[in-house]
C-alpha positions in Angstrom: -48.9 192.3 167.6 -47.1 192.6 170.9 -43.4 193.3 170.8 -42.3 191.9 174.1 -39.0 190.8 172.5 -37.7 194.4 172.6 -36.9 194.1 176.3 -35.0 190.8 175.7 -32.2 192.0 173.5 -30.5 195.1 172.3 -32.6 196.8 169.7 -30.0 196.6 167.0 -30.3 192.9 166.9 -32.7 191.2 164.4 -34.8 188.3 165.5 -32.7 185.1 165.2 -29.3 186.9 165.5 -27.4 186.8 168.8 -27.0 190.2 170.3 -23.2 190.0 169.9 -23.5 189.9 166.1 -23.1 193.7 165.8 -20.2 195.7 167.1 -22.2 197.8 169.4 -25.9 196.6 169.4 -28.0 199.6 169.3 -25.6 201.7 167.4 -25.6 199.4 164.3 -27.3 201.9 162.1 -27.9 201.3 158.4 -26.8 204.9 157.8 -23.9 205.1 160.1 -20.6 205.2 158.2 -18.4 205.7 161.3 -18.2 203.1 164.0 -18.3 204.4 167.6 -16.2 201.3 168.5 -12.6 202.7 168.5 -11.0 199.3 168.2 -12.8 198.6 165.0 -10.7 201.4 163.5 -13.7 203.1 161.9 -14.7 200.0 160.0 -17.9 198.2 161.1 -17.8 194.5 161.5 -19.9 192.6 159.0 -23.0 190.8 160.2 -23.5 189.0 156.9 -21.1 187.3 154.5 -20.5 188.9 151.1 -22.4 187.1 148.3 -20.3 184.9 146.0 -19.8 186.1 142.4 -22.1 185.0 139.7 -19.3 183.1 138.0 -18.4 181.1 141.1 -22.0 180.3 141.8 -22.5 179.1 138.2 -19.4 176.9 138.5 -20.4 175.6 142.0 -23.9 174.6 140.7 -22.3 172.8 137.8 -19.9 170.9 140.0 -22.5 170.1 142.6 -20.8 171.9 145.5 -23.6 174.4 145.7 -27.4 173.7 145.8 -30.2 176.0 144.4 -33.7 176.1 145.8 -36.6 178.2 146.9 -36.2 179.4 150.5 -39.1 178.7 152.9 -39.0 180.4 156.3 -41.0 178.9 159.1 -43.7 181.6 159.9 -43.8 180.6 163.6 -40.1 180.1 164.2 -38.6 182.6 161.9 -34.9 181.7 162.7 -35.5 178.4 160.9 -35.5 178.2 157.1 -35.3 175.3 154.6 -34.8 174.6 151.0 -36.0 171.4 149.3 -33.4 168.7 148.9 -32.8 168.1 145.1 -33.1 164.3 145.7 -36.6 164.6 147.3 -35.2 163.6 150.7 -35.4 165.6 153.9 -35.2 169.4 153.5 -31.9 171.2 153.9 -31.9 173.3 157.1 -30.7 176.9 157.3 -30.4 178.0 160.9 -30.7 181.7 161.8 -30.9 185.1 160.1 -27.1 185.2 159.6 -27.1 181.9 157.7 -30.0 183.1 155.6 -27.9 186.1 154.5 -30.7 188.6 153.9 -32.8 186.3 151.7 -36.5 186.5 152.2 -39.3 183.9 152.0 -39.8 182.6 148.4 -36.5 183.8 147.1 -34.5 181.5 144.8 -31.3 181.1 146.7 -28.0 179.2 146.3 -26.7 177.5 149.5 -23.4 175.9 150.5 -23.6 172.9 152.8 -21.9 173.4 156.2 -19.3 170.8 157.5 -21.0 167.7 158.8 -20.1 168.5 162.4 -22.4 171.6 162.1 -25.4 169.6 160.8 -28.5 169.5 162.8 -29.0 166.4 165.0 -32.4 164.8 165.1 -33.3 162.4 167.8 -35.8 159.7 166.8 -37.8 160.0 170.1 -38.2 163.7 169.7 -41.3 165.0 168.0 -38.9 166.0 165.2 -41.1 168.9 164.3 -38.3 171.0 163.0 -37.0 168.8 160.2 -39.2 169.9 157.4 -39.7 173.4 156.3 -42.7 175.6 156.1 -44.4 173.8 153.4 -47.4 175.4 151.8 -50.0 173.2 150.3 -50.2 173.7 146.6 -52.9 171.3 145.5 -53.4 171.8 141.7 -56.9 172.6 140.9 -57.2 169.4 138.9 -56.7 167.6 142.2 -59.3 169.4 144.2 -61.9 170.7 141.7 -60.9 172.9 138.8 -64.3 174.3 138.0 -65.1 175.5 141.5 -66.8 178.9 141.3 -65.1 181.8 142.8 -66.5 184.2 145.4 -67.6 187.6 143.9 -67.1 187.4 140.1 -66.7 183.7 140.0 -68.9 183.0 143.0 -66.5 181.3 145.4 -63.0 181.7 146.4 -60.7 178.6 145.8 -59.9 176.4 148.8 -57.9 178.2 151.4 -54.5 176.5 151.0 -53.1 175.5 154.4 -49.6 176.6 155.2 -47.6 173.8 156.8 -45.0 174.9 159.2 -42.2 173.2 160.9 -42.6 174.2 164.5 -44.6 176.0 167.1 -43.1 179.1 168.6 -45.1 180.5 171.5 -43.6 184.0 171.3 -45.4 184.7 168.0 -48.9 186.0 167.5 -51.3 183.8 165.6 -52.2 185.5 162.3 -55.8 184.3 162.2 -55.2 183.0 158.7 -55.7 179.3 159.3 -52.0 178.8 159.0 -51.0 175.4 160.1 -48.1 173.8 161.7 -46.3 170.6 161.1 -46.0 168.3 164.1 -44.5 164.8 163.9 -46.3 162.3 166.1 -44.2 159.2 166.1 -42.2 160.5 163.2 -45.4 161.3 161.3 -46.5 164.8 160.4 -49.8 166.1 161.9 -51.3 169.4 161.0 -52.4 172.0 163.4 -53.2 175.7 163.6 -51.1 177.6 166.0 -52.8 179.9 168.4 -50.2 181.9 170.3 -51.1 183.4 173.6 -49.4 184.5 176.7 -50.0 181.9 179.4 -49.8 179.1 176.9 -46.1 179.0 176.7 -45.8 175.6 178.1 -48.3 174.0 175.8 -45.7 171.8 174.2 -43.1 172.1 176.8 -42.3 168.4 177.3 -41.9 167.8 173.6 -39.7 170.9 173.2 -37.4 170.0 176.0 -36.6 166.6 174.5 -36.0 168.2 171.1 -32.6 169.3 170.3 -31.4 171.6 167.6 -27.9 170.9 168.6 -25.3 170.5 166.0 -23.6 167.2 165.5 -20.8 166.5 167.9 -20.4 162.7 168.0 -23.2 160.9 166.4 -21.2 157.7 166.3 -21.6 157.3 170.0 -25.4 157.4 169.6 -26.3 155.6 166.3 -30.0 156.2 166.9 -29.6 159.9 166.1 -29.8 161.1 162.5 -28.4 164.2 160.9 -30.2 166.8 158.8 -27.9 168.5 156.3 -27.5 172.2 157.2 -26.4 175.0 154.9 -25.9 178.8 154.6 -27.1 181.1 151.8 -24.2 182.3 149.5 -26.2 184.0 146.7 -29.7 185.1 145.8 -30.5 184.0 142.3 -33.8 185.7 142.1 -35.5 188.0 144.7 -39.0 186.6 144.3 -40.3 188.1 147.6 -41.9 191.5 146.8 -39.7 193.2 149.6 -42.9 194.9 150.8 -44.6 194.2 154.1 -47.5 195.4 156.2 -47.0 196.2 159.8 -46.8 198.8 162.6 -44.6 201.8 163.4 -42.8 202.0 166.7 -40.3 204.4 168.3 -36.8 203.1 168.9 -36.2 202.2 172.5 -33.1 204.2 173.2 -34.3 207.9 173.2 -30.7 209.1 173.6 -29.2 207.4 170.5 -28.4 209.2 167.3 -30.6 206.6 165.6 -33.7 207.8 167.5 -33.5 211.2 165.9 -33.3 209.7 162.4 -35.3 206.5 162.3 -38.4 204.8 163.5 -38.7 201.0 163.7 -41.1 199.2 161.3 -42.4 195.9 162.8 -43.8 193.6 160.0 -46.9 191.6 160.8 -45.2 188.7 159.0 -42.4 187.6 161.2 -40.5 186.1 158.3 -39.6 189.7 157.2 -37.0 191.5 159.3 -37.7 194.6 161.3 -36.9 197.6 159.2 -35.5 201.1 160.0 -37.5 203.8 158.3 -36.5 207.4 158.1 -38.6 209.6 160.4 -39.2 212.0 157.4 -41.3 209.2 155.9 -43.5 208.9 159.0 -46.6 211.0 159.9 -45.5 214.4 161.2 -46.8 213.9 164.8 -45.7 210.3 165.1 -42.7 211.1 167.4 -44.9 213.1 169.8 -48.0 211.0 169.6 -46.9 207.4 168.8 -49.9 205.8 170.6 -52.2 207.4 168.0 -50.7 205.1 165.4 -50.6 201.9 167.5 -53.4 200.3 165.4 -52.6 201.9 162.1 -51.4 199.5 159.4 -48.5 200.8 157.2 -46.8 199.4 154.1 -43.1 199.5 154.0 -40.6 198.5 151.2 -37.1 197.2 151.9 -34.7 199.4 149.8 -31.4 198.2 151.1 -29.8 195.7 153.6 -26.1 196.1 153.9 -23.7 193.4 155.1 -22.8 195.4 158.2 -26.3 196.2 159.3 -28.5 194.0 161.5 -31.7 195.6 160.2 -32.8 196.3 156.7 -33.4 199.9 155.6 -36.9 200.7 154.3 -39.1 203.3 152.9 -42.6 203.8 154.2 -44.9 203.5 151.2 -48.3 204.5 152.7 -50.7 204.3 155.6 -53.4 201.8 154.9 -55.9 202.5 157.7 -57.0 200.7 160.8 -55.8 197.1 161.4 -58.5 194.6 161.5 -60.7 196.4 158.9 -61.4 194.6 155.6 -60.0 197.1 153.0 -56.8 198.1 154.7 -56.0 194.5 155.5 -56.8 193.4 151.9 -54.7 196.1 150.4 -51.9 195.0 152.6 -52.2 191.4 151.5 -52.2 192.4 147.8 -49.1 194.6 148.2 -47.1 192.1 150.2 -47.7 189.5 147.5 -46.9 191.9 144.7 -50.4 191.9 143.1 -50.8 194.8 140.7 -54.3 196.2 141.6 -53.7 199.6 140.0 -56.1 200.9 137.3 -55.1 200.0 133.7 -53.1 202.8 132.1 -54.6 204.8 129.2 -51.9 203.2 127.0 -53.3 199.8 127.8 -57.0 200.9 127.4 -56.1 202.4 124.0 -55.5 198.8 122.8 -59.2 198.0 123.3 -61.8 198.5 120.6 -62.8 202.2 120.7 -66.2 202.4 118.9 -68.7 200.9 121.3 -71.0 199.0 121.1 -68.5 196.7 119.4 -69.7 194.3 116.7 -67.9 191.3 115.1 -66.2 192.5 111.8 -67.8 190.9 108.7 -64.5 189.3 107.6 -64.5 187.2 110.8 -67.6 185.3 109.6 -65.7 184.0 106.6 -62.8 182.8 108.7 -64.8 181.0 111.3 -67.4 178.2 111.7 -70.7 179.8 112.4 -72.4 178.0 115.4 -74.9 180.8 116.3 -77.9 178.6 115.5 -76.7 175.8 117.8 -78.1 175.3 121.3 -75.1 176.5 123.3 -75.2 177.7 126.9 -73.0 178.6 129.8 -73.0 177.1 133.3 -71.4 179.3 136.0 -71.8 180.5 139.5 -74.9 182.8 139.8 -72.7 185.8 140.5 -70.2 185.3 137.6 -69.7 188.0 135.1 -66.5 186.7 133.3 -68.0 183.8 131.4 -65.0 181.9 129.8 -66.7 178.7 128.6 -69.9 177.4 127.0 -71.1 173.9 126.2 -73.3 172.3 123.5 -74.6 168.7 123.0 -76.3 167.7 119.8 -77.8 164.1 119.5 -76.8 162.4 116.2 -78.9 160.0 114.2 -76.7 157.0 115.1 -77.1 157.5 118.9 -73.9 159.3 119.4 -73.4 163.0 120.3 -71.7 166.0 119.0 -70.3 167.7 122.1 -68.7 171.2 122.0 -66.6 173.2 124.5 -66.5 176.8 123.3 -63.9 179.1 125.0 -63.8 182.9 124.7 -61.3 183.9 122.0 -59.4 186.3 124.2 -56.3 186.2 122.0 -58.2 188.0 119.3 -58.5 191.1 121.5 -54.9 190.9 122.9 -52.4 191.6 120.1 -49.1 190.0 120.7 -46.4 192.5 122.0 -49.0 195.3 122.6 -49.1 197.2 126.0 -52.3 195.2 126.8 -50.4 191.9 126.1 -47.5 193.0 128.3 -49.6 194.0 131.3 -51.7 190.7 131.0 -48.4 188.7 130.9 -47.1 190.6 133.9 -50.3 190.1 136.0 -50.5 186.5 134.6 -53.8 185.7 136.5 -56.9 187.3 137.9 -56.8 187.3 141.7 -60.1 186.3 143.4 -60.6 187.7 146.9 -63.7 187.0 149.0 -65.3 190.4 148.3 -63.9 191.3 144.8 -61.6 190.3 142.0 -58.4 191.9 140.7 -58.7 191.2 137.0 -55.9 190.2 134.6 -57.6 192.1 131.8 -59.6 195.4 131.7 -63.2 194.9 132.7 -64.4 195.9 129.2 -62.8 192.6 128.0 -63.4 190.4 131.0 -67.0 191.3 131.5 -68.2 192.5 128.1 -66.4 191.8 124.9 -65.0 188.4 125.7 -67.6 187.2 128.3 -70.0 184.7 126.7 -73.2 186.5 127.6 -76.5 185.0 126.3 -78.3 186.4 123.2 -75.1 188.1 121.8 -72.7 187.0 119.1 -69.3 186.1 120.5 -65.9 185.0 119.1 -64.8 181.6 120.5 -62.2 178.9 120.1 -63.9 175.5 120.1 -63.1 171.8 120.6 -65.9 169.6 119.2 -66.0 165.8 119.6 -68.2 163.0 118.3 -68.7 161.0 121.5 -70.5 157.7 122.2 -72.9 157.8 125.2 -70.1 156.2 127.2 -67.8 159.1 126.4 -65.5 157.3 123.9 -64.0 159.8 121.4 -64.9 158.9 117.7 -63.8 162.2 116.2 -62.3 165.6 117.2 -62.3 169.1 115.6 -60.5 172.3 116.7 -61.3 175.7 115.3 -62.3 179.3 115.6 -66.0 179.8 115.8 -68.8 182.3 116.4 -71.5 181.4 118.9 -74.6 182.9 120.4 -75.3 181.5 123.8 -79.0 180.8 124.3 -79.0 181.1 128.1 -76.8 181.7 131.2 -77.4 178.8 133.6 -76.2 178.9 137.1 -74.9 175.7 138.8 -78.1 175.6 140.7 -80.2 175.7 137.5 -78.2 172.9 136.0 -78.4 170.9 139.2 -82.2 171.2 139.4 -82.3 169.9 135.7 -80.1 166.9 136.6 -82.3 166.2 139.7 -85.6 166.4 137.7 -84.8 164.4 134.6 -88.5 163.8 133.7 -90.2 167.0 135.0 -90.4 170.3 133.1 -88.7 173.0 135.1 -91.2 176.0 135.5 -90.1 178.9 133.3 -90.0 181.3 136.3 -87.3 179.2 137.9 -85.1 179.4 134.9 -83.1 182.3 133.4 -84.3 183.8 130.1 -83.8 181.5 127.1 -83.5 182.9 123.5 -86.7 182.4 121.4 -84.9 180.1 118.9 -84.5 177.4 121.6 -86.7 175.9 124.3 -86.2 175.1 127.9 -86.8 171.5 127.1 -84.0 171.5 124.5 -81.6 173.0 127.1 -82.8 170.5 129.7 -82.2 167.6 127.3 -78.7 168.8 126.5 -77.8 169.2 130.2 -79.1 165.6 130.9 -77.1 164.2 128.0 -74.0 166.1 129.1 -74.5 164.8 132.6 -74.8 161.2 131.5 -71.6 161.4 129.3 -69.7 163.3 132.1 -70.6 160.5 134.6 -69.1 158.0 132.2 -66.0 160.1 131.6 -65.5 160.6 135.3 -65.9 156.9 136.1 -63.4 156.0 133.4 -60.9 158.6 134.7 -60.9 157.1 138.1 -60.7 153.5 136.7 -57.7 154.8 134.7 -56.0 155.9 138.0 -56.9 159.6 138.7 -56.8 161.0 142.2 -59.1 163.6 143.8 -58.6 165.2 147.2 -61.7 167.2 148.1 -60.8 169.7 150.8 -63.5 171.5 152.8 -63.9 174.9 151.2 -65.5 178.0 152.8 -68.0 180.3 151.0 -69.2 183.5 152.7 -72.4 185.5 152.5 -71.7 189.2 152.8 -73.8 192.1 154.1 -74.7 194.3 151.0 -74.2 197.6 152.9 -71.2 197.0 155.2 -69.5 194.2 153.2 -68.9 192.3 156.4 -69.4 188.6 156.5 -72.8 187.6 157.8 -72.3 183.8 157.6 -70.4 181.1 155.9 -70.9 177.6 154.7 -68.9 174.7 153.3 -69.2 174.9 149.6 -71.0 171.9 148.1 -69.4 170.4 145.0 -72.3 168.8 143.1 -73.1 167.0 139.8 -73.5 170.2 137.9 -69.9 171.3 138.9 -68.6 167.8 138.0 -70.3 168.0 134.6 -68.5 171.2 133.7 -65.2 170.0 135.1 -65.2 166.8 133.0 -65.6 168.6 129.7 -63.0 171.3 130.7 -60.5 168.5 131.5 -61.3 166.8 128.2 -60.7 170.0 126.2 -57.5 170.8 128.1 -56.1 167.3 127.4 -57.1 167.4 123.7 -55.4 170.8 123.2 -52.3 169.5 125.1 -52.0 166.6 122.6 -52.7 168.7 119.6 -50.1 171.5 120.4 -47.4 169.0 121.5 -47.9 166.9 118.4 -47.5 169.9 116.2 -44.8 171.7 118.2 -42.9 169.1 120.3 -40.4 171.8 121.3 -42.7 174.7 121.8 -45.8 173.4 123.6 -46.8 175.1 126.9 -48.0 172.2 129.1 -48.8 171.6 132.7 -47.2 168.9 134.7 -47.8 167.6 138.2 -44.9 165.9 139.9 -45.5 162.9 142.2 -45.7 163.5 146.0 -42.6 164.3 148.1 -41.0 161.0 149.0 -40.0 161.8 152.6 -43.5 163.2 153.6 -45.2 160.3 151.8 -43.2 157.7 153.7 -44.0 159.5 157.0 -47.7 159.3 156.1 -47.5 155.7 155.1 -45.9 154.9 158.5 -48.6 156.8 160.3 -51.5 155.0 158.5 -49.7 151.7 159.3 -49.6 152.6 163.0 -53.3 153.6 162.9 -54.3 150.4 161.3 -55.6 152.1 158.2 -55.4 150.0 155.0 -54.1 152.8 152.7 -52.3 152.1 149.4 -49.9 154.9 148.4 -48.3 153.1 145.4 -50.0 155.4 142.8 -52.5 158.2 142.5 -55.3 155.7 141.6 -54.4 153.4 144.4 -54.6 156.3 146.9 -57.9 157.4 145.4 -59.3 153.9 145.8 -58.2 153.7 149.4 -59.8 157.0 150.2 -63.1 156.1 148.5 -63.4 152.5 149.7 -61.9 152.6 153.2 -64.7 154.6 154.8 -68.4 154.2 155.3 -70.8 157.1 154.8 -71.9 157.7 158.4 -71.0 161.0 160.0 -68.0 159.6 161.9 -66.5 157.9 158.8 -67.0 160.9 156.7 -65.2 163.1 159.3 -62.3 160.6 159.4 -62.1 160.6 155.6 -61.9 164.4 155.7 -59.0 164.3 158.2 -57.2 161.6 156.1 -57.8 163.5 152.9 -56.2 166.5 154.6 -53.2 164.5 155.6 -52.8 163.0 152.1 -52.8 166.5 150.5 -49.6 167.5 152.5 -47.0 165.5 150.5 -48.6 166.7 147.2 -46.5 169.0 145.1 -47.6 172.0 143.0 -48.6 171.6 139.4 -46.4 173.6 137.1 -46.5 175.2 133.6 -43.5 174.4 131.5 -42.3 174.5 127.9 -41.9 171.0 126.4 -38.6 171.9 124.7 -36.9 172.6 128.0 -37.6 169.3 129.8 -35.7 166.4 128.2 -37.4 163.5 130.0 -40.9 163.1 128.7 -41.8 161.0 131.8 -41.6 164.3 133.7 -44.4 165.7 131.6 -47.0 163.6 133.4 -49.7 164.9 135.5 -49.7 162.8 138.7 -53.2 163.6 140.0 -55.0 163.2 136.6 -52.6 160.3 135.7 -52.3 161.5 132.1 -49.2 161.9 130.0 -50.0 165.5 128.7 -52.1 168.3 130.1 -52.4 172.0 129.7 -54.7 175.0 130.4 -56.9 176.2 127.6 -60.3 176.8 129.1 -59.9 180.1 131.1 -58.1 182.7 129.0 -60.1 185.6 130.6 -58.4 184.9 134.0 -55.1 183.0 133.1 -52.4 184.2 130.8 -51.1 180.7 130.3 -54.3 179.9 128.5 -53.9 182.9 126.2 -50.4 181.6 125.2 -51.9 178.1 124.6 -54.7 179.7 122.4 -51.9 181.3 120.3 -50.1 178.0 120.0 -53.3 176.2 119.0 -54.1 178.8 116.4 -50.6 178.4 114.9 -51.0 174.6 115.0 -54.2 175.0 113.0 -52.6 177.3 110.5 -54.5 180.4 111.5 -51.3 182.3 112.3 -47.5 182.1 112.5 -46.0 180.3 115.5 -45.5 182.9 118.3 -42.0 184.3 118.1 -40.7 182.7 121.3 -37.8 180.4 121.8 -38.3 177.5 124.3 -36.2 179.3 126.9 -38.3 182.5 126.6 -41.5 180.5 126.8 -40.1 178.7 129.9 -39.4 182.1 131.6 -43.1 183.1 130.9 -44.2 179.7 132.3 -42.1 180.3 135.5 -43.7 183.7 135.9 -47.2 182.2 135.5 -46.3 179.7 138.2 -45.0 182.4 140.6 -48.1 184.6 140.1 -50.4 181.6 140.4 -48.8 180.7 143.7 -49.0 184.3 145.0 -52.6 184.5 143.9 -53.4 181.3 145.8 -51.7 182.7 148.9 -53.7 185.9 148.6 -57.0 184.0 148.2 -56.2 181.9 151.3 -55.3 185.0 153.3 -58.5 186.7 152.2 -60.6 183.7 153.3 -58.7 183.7 156.6 -59.3 187.5 157.1 -63.1 187.1 156.5 -63.4 184.1 158.7 -61.5 185.9 161.5 -63.9 188.8 161.1 -66.9 186.5 161.1 -65.8 184.9 164.4 -65.3 188.4 165.9 -68.7 189.7 164.6 -70.9 186.6 165.0 -68.9 184.4 167.4 -68.5 182.4 169.5 -69.1 179.6 166.8 -69.6 176.0 167.8 -68.8 172.9 165.7 -67.9 169.3 165.9 -64.2 168.7 165.3 -62.0 165.7 164.7 -58.6 165.3 166.4 -55.8 165.0 163.9 -52.7 165.2 166.1 -51.9 164.7 169.8 -49.0 166.4 171.7 -47.9 166.3 175.3 -50.0 169.3 176.4 -52.1 170.2 173.4 -53.9 168.6 170.4 -54.9 169.6 166.9 -58.4 169.5 165.4 -60.1 169.9 162.1 -63.2 172.0 162.7 -65.7 170.2 160.5 -68.3 172.9 160.1 -65.8 175.5 158.8 -62.8 173.4 157.5 -60.3 175.3 159.6 -57.6 173.7 161.8 -56.9 174.7 165.3 -54.7 173.8 168.2 -56.3 173.3 171.6 -54.2 173.8 174.7 -54.7 171.8 177.9 -53.8 174.8 180.1 -56.5 176.9 178.5 -59.2 174.4 179.7 -60.6 174.1 183.3 -58.8 170.8 183.9 -57.8 169.2 187.2 -55.0 167.4 185.4 -53.9 166.0 182.0 -51.8 163.0 181.2 -50.0 162.1 178.0 -49.0 158.5 177.1 -48.5 156.2 174.1 -50.8 153.2 173.8 -48.7 151.0 171.5 -47.5 153.7 169.1 -50.6 155.9 169.3 -50.4 159.1 171.3 -53.2 159.7 173.8 -54.1 162.5 176.2 -56.3 161.9 179.2 -58.1 165.1 180.4 -59.6 165.2 183.8 -62.1 168.1 183.9 -62.6 170.1 187.1 -66.2 169.4 188.2 -68.6 172.4 187.8 -70.3 171.3 191.0 -68.1 170.3 193.9 -70.3 167.4 194.7 -69.8 165.8 191.3 -67.0 163.5 190.3 -64.4 164.9 187.8 -65.1 163.8 184.2 -62.3 161.9 182.4 -62.0 162.4 178.6 -59.6 160.5 176.4 -58.3 162.3 173.3 -56.6 160.4 170.6 -56.3 160.7 166.8 -59.7 160.5 165.1 -61.6 161.3 168.4 -64.7 163.5 167.6 -65.0 166.4 170.0 -67.0 169.7 170.2 -65.2 173.0 170.0 -66.0 176.7 170.4 -64.2 179.2 168.2 -64.0 182.6 170.0 -62.5 186.0 169.2 -59.6 187.3 171.2 -58.9 190.9 172.2 -56.2 191.4 169.5 -57.5 192.2 166.0 -58.3 189.2 163.9 -57.2 186.5 166.4 -59.4 183.7 167.4 -58.8 180.5 169.4 -60.5 177.2 169.8 -61.7 175.9 173.2 -62.9 172.3 173.8 -66.4 171.9 175.1 -66.8 170.1 178.4 -68.0 166.5 177.8 -71.6 166.0 178.7 -72.6 169.5 178.0 -75.5 169.9 175.5 -74.6 168.8 172.0 -71.9 166.4 173.0 -74.0 163.4 174.2 -74.6 162.1 170.7 -70.8 161.7 170.2 -69.9 159.4 173.1 -70.2 156.2 171.2 -68.1 157.6 168.3 -65.3 158.6 170.7 -65.3 155.0 172.1 -65.1 153.6 168.7 -62.3 156.0 167.8 -60.4 155.0 170.9 -60.7 151.3 170.1 -59.0 152.0 166.8 -61.6 149.9 164.9 -62.5 150.7 161.4 -66.1 150.8 160.1 
């Protein structure tokens, strides 16, 4: 990360604060008690306002004079921050570090609106990119595939969430993490990945010039302008940010200052975190004499204090991680920044586990449970999975119906309520899946041995068993504790080959071992029957109005010795995945109804709010302009539009991919909640699934919410007392699960970004087709179809003679005139508009983990087949 800004302002000034904020710039030390400014009479001038008292905040929130929300700081323009508007309208804008008042990204803050004359003015003709905050995509797994395998233990890492940002800021370095940026084209958000390079500063110059972050002076004189409410932070309700950051150590610029002898400057890689003074005694001994030796060393620093009168925070250097750009130091940095506990489990926690190994089921459990060990029950998981949560069974009945079972590891049996093990699992709340490994929620003895439903071994389970018609209609339902003995461990590939060969016997050598009590034919028949029922269930779900937004997901192949990525591919979601997903959804819905019926005030459920109104309206307007017949009136209508609007040729599929990507942006995050805390039952609904009640029951090995739901279900069935938790306490636990789940998704996304950046560096340049999803004056954004990443391509990084931006009707269009390779040739003209198909090259840059996208010259090998598609895209016709 270059730090060219140091020359531009006095060092004592944080980014986003004017250099006059402190009384004496460089001298504003966190430790200085005396001011060198005589006129200040020994008292330093405050940079930040004092926080309001808790009582005043409480009163203000009640009266509606204050607003509470989660702070989002724009990663590429860190002086801009936002909180969501309570009415779902345009975000509330917080301008600058001073107005942010020491709050960090993700904190729950209370803000006070500024007087209207200080609100931000938005001109309709500007690209208006700054009006929405750094939204991060939080697609619930029910919306984009809940039973996707995970990389490592679970086979594949969840979809890299994209981070949507408000505006492009050339002065910042691109983080190589597929972070994306929000750009409004004609008032409609487009998505792009920012690549920040010197020499590209004017990439969006025209748009930037016409944009104004001015405050409102006289909007009556120009009625076409609109205002965005602006505010300042007056209180931090909850410091949700970990206050830890990874970054680099630098010497202070002024060698003669008193500060230079006491402190070094810590410069975080994440620009949303302020620069931090760290005591030199924390730094390596030879840092002052040999600072260049540490230029590429990644450190972790924790903020310990940030006083009102100090421009910079004061921190403590926690540890040196190693070389920047290497997998393990970078991974440890990511985990620490997001507050993931990856320490070994304490002896106190391990003492809670069964001590005498090998462990066997106590005889008394057989009398308390339904014994299903003779049934044909099996697991279907990624081939690499070791934590097997769920198993399936399907028994044909004499009347033509089926007895179908979902059998889930009975984790709550091994996690006594209130024990040290329970406390650490509640605190971790989720396993965190990285590309190369997993940070487990529970000790490995539980995750991978005692609870995991390995074949040919007796296991404790919690089951939901239905009587289903071949069409998936539920005739009967049973819940209860069970004991199973899985007869085989199928991978998704095994199950897929069974589905694809319904009449042929699969050769034994192509299948995993099957217990002698059962045959491969019996398992094959069960898989086929489950597949048939799952297809009916799925069809009915979409008829009933469910929505699915399949995003491109990357899976990596890693070198066994070095751990480096050798290659990657888009993960294919097939019928075997869908089969498992349907029955997991069915079980989760059944348990939601059962627990809510029994404990209307104490059920732990999962809701999915409808999309954000403002962003959805923008998208509707965009589709209108592009002549796309999309219906956004409901989840089902949107799903229908996405499945029926497009053909299945390559061009149509690419366009569907881009549109799916756009549709996922207004989507909100699904949330755990306690039913007794929300008064309005209409808010319980799950938008994407379009069902009234939903919960998580099927993955207790990796999600603590499921453990809580298991305890509630056990109480509902009379196996135990109701857990001793008031609705408010349960809601606090639900909030914590939501927070940790969000952090875990960010970590997974950054892990994927890290490995992809390393892949480009090790194996690049990489070529791919890409589709344009946003056009600016001097740059355009593409979705790279082979890898599912989004990139911004700059005109001034291409060998162009000229480029010209115009609007055709309301559609933005860039005409590129390529410099001929041979002086005798004519220059080649290329028109780039939304939905154009182009070819791009991803190539590593000199800085660690940065890569950029370059457009391939038209007519070079590999592009010829796309010409007719480009013409078709330009004409705006639909297939």
